[in-house]
ZANU-768819 format. One record per residue: residue in one letter; x, y, z of N, C-alpha, C, O in turn. Coordinates in steps of 0.001 Angstrom, whole numbers, plus 500000, padded with zeros to 6 digits. Example, Ala and Ser with C-alpha at 12.3 -4.5 7.8 and 13.67 -1.06 7.14 Angstrom:
ZANU-768819
A513190494310507800512300495500507800513200496700507800514236496681508465 S512850497750507080513670498940507140512900500030507870513409501138508039 
end
This chain:
ZANU-768819
M321207771258289467321010772599288896321417772600287426322523772188287076 S320524773062286586320788773037285153321844774070284772321908775157285347 K322667773710283795323710774594283310323186775412282132322212775042281477 T323851776519281889323504777339280730324768777650279935325875777656280472 K324578777905278663325645778384277795325188779705277176324078779804276654 T326042780701277239325727782003276646326236782036275212327416781800274951 V325339782330274298325693782482272885325485783944272503324398784495272681 Y326518784551271988326471785948271547326136785981270065326699785227269271 W325205786871269697324804786916268297324661788366267832324454789284268627 S324778788530266540324636789861265940324263789728264470324653788759263819 P323514790690263940323413790776262482324801791009261899325622791724262474 R325044790403260765326321790630260099326029791550258914325639791096257838 L326226792846259132325914793846258117327106794012257192328224794262257642 S326860793871255901327935793918254916328116795322254370327167796103254305 Q329336795635253979329620796936253371328880797119252055328579798246251663 V328585796017251371327929796125250065326461796518250198325798796773249193 Q325948796569251426324549796911251627324315798415251672323213798862251992 G325337799197251355325139800629251205325277801409252491325844800930253473 E324743802628252469324928803555253578323958803324254732324237803734255859 N322826802676254472321842802451255529322318801396256520323098800508256177 H321837801507257748322113800499258778320858799636258899319816800117259345 W320952798356258501319770797525258328319441796674259550318949795554259412 N319705797192260730319418796462261959317946796057262056317640794985262577 M317039796888261568315610796627261717315124795431260903313978795008261052 L315975794888260053315594793694259305315842792409260109315387791334259719 F316555792524261220316972791337261962316138791167263225316465791716264276 I315062790403263110314193790113264248314899789103265162315508788147264682 E314814789317266451315480788458267437315115786991267235313930786671267136 P316097786086267171315774784649267110314951784226268319315191784681269438 Q313985783356268082313068782929269127313173781419269363313436780648268440 R312961781018270618313077779600270983311892778806270424310736779164270651 L312184777740269702311142776948269052310220776284270061309011776219269839 L310766775792271163309939775126272169308897776080272730307746775688272919 N309276777318272998308330778304273517307198778562272520306040778717272909 K307542778605271247306529778822270204305544777666270164304336777876270051 F306057776454270256305183775274270235304251775265271440303058775002271293 V304775775547272620303963775579273836302880776645273727301725776410274081 E303266777817273236302298778915273078301194778541272096300018778797272357 D301565777938270969300584777614269922299644776482270330298542776379269791 T300053775640271263299238774483271635298619774602273025298066773636273549 T298715775796273619298102776015274926296597775753274845295910776274273966 G296103774946275767294669774633275781294295773421274961293127773031274935 S295274772806274279294977771627273470294557770460274363295157770217275409 K293522769747273936293039768576274680293663767282274166293400766204274698 D294475767394273150295086766227272524296172765646273451297156766318273761 D295981764400273884296946763770274783298318763624274130299336763655274822 R298357763466272811299642763339272121300435764634272201301661764617272311 I299722765764272146300391767066272294300916767218273711302036767689273911 K300125766826274691300550766912276088301782766041276328302709766449277027 N301789764838275746302930763943275913304174764494275225305289764328275719 L303978765147274090305103765719273358305804766793274188307029766910274158 K305028767566274919305608768619275769306426768054276917307245768757277508 R306200766761277237306950766118278314308040765184277789308795764603278568 C308115765043276473309063764112275867310482764691275910310726765732275299 P311421764051276610312772764605276746313475764835275415314164765841275247 S313308763915274469314018764066273195313526765297272435314316765999271805 F312211765558272498311653766736271825311994768016272581312390769012271976 V311839767990273904312088769176274716313552769593274638313851770779274496 N314468768628274731315896768944274696316314769534273354317202770384273291 L315672769079272287315962769654270973315320771027270825315961771977270375 G314048771123271207313300772359271002313776773525271842313658774679271428 K314324773232273043314742774328273928315965775058273394316190776219273735 N316762774386272554317971775000272019317926775166270503318959775341269857 T316730775111269951316525775418268540315797776756268454314722776933269028 F316393777679267739315831779024267594315456779254266134316187778868265222 Y314299779893265928313890780208264556314017781704264309313961782507265241 I314187782064263055314173783477262662313009783717261710312693782890260855 E312379784882261889311269785265261028311759786120259865312680786925260003 N311122785925258724311395786790257587310842788188257885309666788306258231 P311646789251257763311202790581258192310236791277257245309531792197257659 M310187790862255986309299791518255031309066790597253842309918789778253498 T307896790743253218307568789913252061308529790201250915308805791356250589 N309028789142250317309921789271249172309515788302248080309223787133248334 E309504788811246865309209787971245702310094788413244554310221789605244275 F310694787459243903311564787788242777311707786586241861311373785457242217 S312216786868240664312573785832239710313996786094239240314501787212239340 V314625785063238733315939785221238120315756785185236608315327784180236040 T316089786302235970315944786424234524317289786765233905317873787805234209 N317770785904233054319070786114232396320189786381233405321057787228233190 G320142785634234512321192785752235512321074786956236425321997787242237188 Q319951787674236362319748788866237188318505788706238047317522788095237629 I318558789275239281317401789277240167316388790301239687316703791485239566 D315172789845239413314075790723238998313088790805240158312300789884240369 H313128791917240921312292792060242111310835792309241734310525793146240887 K309954791561242386308514791762242232307958792508243447307073793355243321 E308488792182244609308045792818245856309175792720246868309870791706246936 G309361793792247668310402793788248677311717794316248127311863794557246928 S312670794490249035313948795079248622315125794470249381316115795148249653 M315007793179249722316118792523250390317308792431249447317148792492248228 F318478792286250002319691792249249199319935790817248715320563790017249409 M319440790511247538319624789197246960320890789179246118321281790181245519 H321513788017246091322665787850245210322529786508244523322464785466245175 Y322487786540243203322381785313242429323756784687242315324675785288241759 E323901783467242845325195782804242887325513782075241584326628781586241401 G324550782003240691324711781211239476324123779831239673324004779357240803 G323754779183238580323127777864238694321801777963239409320917778709238988 D321653777215240491320385777172241223320479777782242618319594777560243444 T321527778540242895321770779058244246321522780554244349321973781331243508 I320788780950245407320523782363245678320870782659247137320469781919248036 A321602783723247367321917784170248732320858785182249163320687786225248532 Y320147784859250252319152785770250796319865786862251586320970786649252086 G319244788014251698319938789179252252319999789267253755319887790358254314 L320176788139254425320331788135255880321533787272256249321696786170255726 S322372787775257149323548787037257584323761787317259070323549788437259536 Y324183786289259811324279786370261266325666785950261738326363785181261076 L326046786476262903327266786059263584326901785467264938326067786014265660 F327536784338265279327350783692266576328714783362267159329653783015266442 F328799783481268488330048783100269152329736782645270570328818783151271216 C330531781665271046330358781154272404331732780899273007332624780394272325 E331909781242274267333175780966274945333329779487275276334450778985275365 D332213778788275459332236777353275722332214776586274399331713777077273387 D332762775387274430332778774531273246331344774234272803330568773640273552 L330999774650271588329609774532271150329516774545269627330133775372268955 E328728773604269099328474773570267659327092774121267351326144773946268117 L327003774786266217325743775325265701325404774582264416326267774372263563 M324145774188264284323671773568263046322549774430262468321562774721263144 L322712774825261233321705775594260504320875774640259657321425773835258905 T319542774727259778318655773893258970317472774722258490317258775850258935 G316716774141257577315445774725257204314444774585258341314662773788259253 P313342775347258307312351775326259396311383774145259274310213774319258933 Y311892772945259558311168771704259290309941771508260165309087770687259829 F309819772238261290308703772060262212307717773229262133306793773320262942 S307912774107261173307069775299261025306276775224259723306674774553258771 E305151775924259703304376776033258470305034777075257568305098778254257918 T305515776644256424306165777553255492305600777358254096305048776308253769 K305749778390253286305325778324251888306515778431250932306456777973249791 Y307598779045251423308709779306250506309413778041250044310112778049249031 D309226776927250804309980775720250451309493775048249168310110774092248698 K308388775542248598308001775015247282308785775701246163308776775255245015 Y309471776805246524310324777508245564311807777192245768312566777098244803 A312211777029247022313634776831247319313802776155248671312921776224249529 K314934775506248847315282774854250106316498775563250704317444775911249999 L316446775769252032317586776384252696318771775414252716318590774223252970 I319965775912252452321169775083252454321682774959253890322039775968254497 P321726773738254449322125773563255852323639773579256028324394773485255060 G324064773702257284325492773678257592325711773508259085324778773611259881 R326964773245259454327292773003260857328757773347261104329628772969260320 F329032774074262205330416774337262600330460774737264069329425774987264686 N331673774796264624331872775105266033332007776615266219332932777228265685 I331094777209266967331076778674267114331953779161268262331962780353268573 S332691778247268897333706778669269869335110778605269267336067779125269841 K335220777957268095336526777758267461336620778375266071337631778232265383 W335558779060265670335536779685264347334532780828264384333539780762265109 F334786781870263609333937783068263660333661783524262237334324784411261700 R332669782895261654332311783232260286330810783535260207330051783097261071 P330374784280259182328948784554259058328148783290258792328607782380258102 V326945783247259350325974782211259011325029782837257992324221783704258326 N325141782391256762324398783005255665323127782221255360323098780993255444 I322082782955255005320831782328254584320896782195253060320680783156252322 E321197780984252618321331780717251191320338779641250780320058778710251535 M319811779787249572318742778918249094319158778159247834319895778667246990 L318666776940247741318811776150246527317451776119245842316500775554246381 C317349776718244666316071776813243953315599775432243516316380774622243019 V314309775180243710313722773931243229312674774194242151312254773273241451 S312248775461242017311311775806240945312085775966239643313123776626239617 K311597775376238580312311775370237302312482776771236730313459777048236035 D311520777662237026311614779019236484312372779976237395312422781178237135 K312968779436238477313735780235239428312912781417239961313384782554240011 H311693781118240350310818782100240994310812781816242488310886780662242912 F310720782903243301310785782743244758309884783763245422309820784922245013 R309180783305246470308364784210247278308377783724248716308238782531248986 V308549784676249643308484784365251068307726785489251757307974786668251507 E306793785105252633305921786080253272306576786678254521307460786070255125 E306126787877254894306546788478256148306163787565257315305066787007257335 H307057787415258275306904786594259488307008785089259231306965784306260180 E307142784673257990307365783253257723308709782844258334309677783603258279 H308761781657258910310013781196259492310991780841258382310674780062257483 L312191781426258457313188781243257405314134780085257681314459779315256776 A314579779958258929315633778996259250315611778675260733315039779406261542 Y316251777561261068316476777189262465317973777224262762318796776788261958 F318302777759263949319651777654264493319579776675265664318981776975266697 N320182775524265497320141774492266533321506774400267206322504774065266568 F321538774703268504322783774645269277322890773263269921322022772859270695 L323960772546269591324069771125269924324647770929271327325835770654271496 T323795771073272303324162770909273702322919770554274503321801770892274114 D323121769868275626322018769600276552321805770766277517320743770876278130 D322804771634277655322656772817278497321717773820277833321637773880276606 K321020774590278623320123775602278059320936776770277501321829777297278165 V320615777156276291321307778257275629320587779571275908319365779667275788 V321371780582276283320856781940276491321513782847275454322740782894275359 L320706783564274678321238784450273653321489785842274208320672786380274955 K322635786427273834322941787820274152323347788532272869324126788012272070 R322815789706272693323009790447271456324232791363271554324482791960272601 F324988791471270465326045792474270366325944793161269016325291792664268099 D326588794290268907326596795061267670327967794900267020328990795151267657 T327990794490265777329258794226265099330011795527264827329445796485264300 N331295795549265192332133796696264847333058796305263685332976795190263169 E333918797213263286334761796974262119335749795830262353336013795042261445 T336293795738263565337228794652263870336540793295263765337092792367263174 L335346793171264329334613791916264257334217791584262821334247790422262415 R333851792595262067333502792364260659334700791801259895334560790867259106 K335875792377260136337077791913259436337485790509259883337898789689259063 L337370790235261182337690788900261682336762787851261074337208786773260679 S335479788167261001334528787222260417334779787041258926334627785941258395 N335159788111258259335452788017256829336701787173256570336768786443255581 T337685787276257461338893786459257340338547784974257413339056784172256631 C337675784615258359337248783215258465336410782793257259336549781677256760 A335548783683256799334653783344255688335403783124254385334960782351253536 T336538783797254219337292783713252963338524782816253073339410782882252221 V338592781978254109339784781180254371340141780258253200341317779983252962 S339137779786252476339417778885251354340187779575250236340800778918249395 G340152780910250234340891781655249234342339781891249604343196781962248724 W342635782018250910344012782321251318344715781150252031345921781208252273 W343959780085252367344562778888252977343812777687252425342922777146253081 K344169777277251233343400776322250450343551774890250951344598774483251455 D342454774140250791342444772687251022342899772304252428343572771291252620 V342524773122253403342860772844254800341593772374255521340578773068255462 P341616771223256197340413770745256887339989771689258004340800772427258563 L338705771647258310338153772563259297338804772394260662339006773377261373 I339133771171261036339741770935262351341087771649262472341443772114263555 K341836771739261373343107772453261400342877773961261484343652774674262120 R341826774438260851341471775857260966341079776194262404341452777244262929 Y340323775292263033339966775478264436341230775606265300341331776486266155 D342177774714265057343408774694265839344174776015265696344681776549266682 R344255776534264482344961777807264259344214778961264926344835779857265498 F342902778942264855342062779964265477342351780057266975342466781152267525 L342467778899267629342714778868269076344171779172269421344444779892270382 K345101778632268648346522778841268947346926780312268809347813780786269518 T346269781030267893346567782464267714345725783341268630345777784568268550 K344937782691269516344069783384270471343080784321269774342678785347270322 T342706783944268567341693784730267860340364784677268590339587785631268547 N340102783562269261338879783469270068338868784516271178337820785086271482 K340032784774271787340125785788272841339933787193272274339309788049272901 V340479787417271082340325788725270428338850788980270108338329790071270343 V338190787951269566336769788080269234335952788387270485335113789287270477 M336200787634271565335407787821272781335633789194273399334700789807273917 A336865789675273347337160791001273893336396792078273143335897793027273748 E336302791932271817335561792906271012334058792808271264333367793824271333 I333559791589271400332129791409271660331727792071272971330671792700273045 K332547791941273996332226792535275300332105794055275223331353794658275989 K332835794669274312332732796116274119331410796491273437330952797629273540 Q330806795525272742329688795822271835328353795256272303327405795222271519 L328246794811273548327005794196274014325841795187273979325991796363274313 V324693794687273571323457795484273522322581795033274674322078793909274674 E322399795891275644321622795514276839320139795769276627319335795512277522 
end
């Protein structure tokens, strides 16, 4: 009997985003394997049929989730400022060649589990000629920080465009067990806990991640996070 791991997720809405509640910008992450099967239904290509039966591909695809861009956005960076051409996402110019896209997510799991964020390498995208998504990896049972969609500009003029429904990123959960996503709504306590983890380099400098994990567990912060999530589940 196959095992499952429950991963709790939520949009991470920031106070700097104003008075509106931007839940409608966060389309539910979708399983990449299901998308591939749907797109290739009816294919006569034996290589496609074999790919659907390939354990290495299936095991990766079943626990890789993609997110869609909720609306078309186009902008340039002029004199260090975001110049919007289309759309109204909350962009933040980090300086140099880095731009923070206006979407941020929270993930948590009671079981030991690592999350890897990557660009959408198996999807048809256009935005990657302007910028590349900055990847990352951490344990979502031992740390509770936002997963931010941040881009490294590759266009010399710092111009960027991404279409509505274009795949923005992949969330790959590193386990052989099947991952089941459950949605929760972030409250003020969860927002503050995630912010504490996100800003740790400012208040606990030069500490390796493994030591941060240890402190997170020893202070039962994982239990505090889970208790708050259970209050906030979206059925």
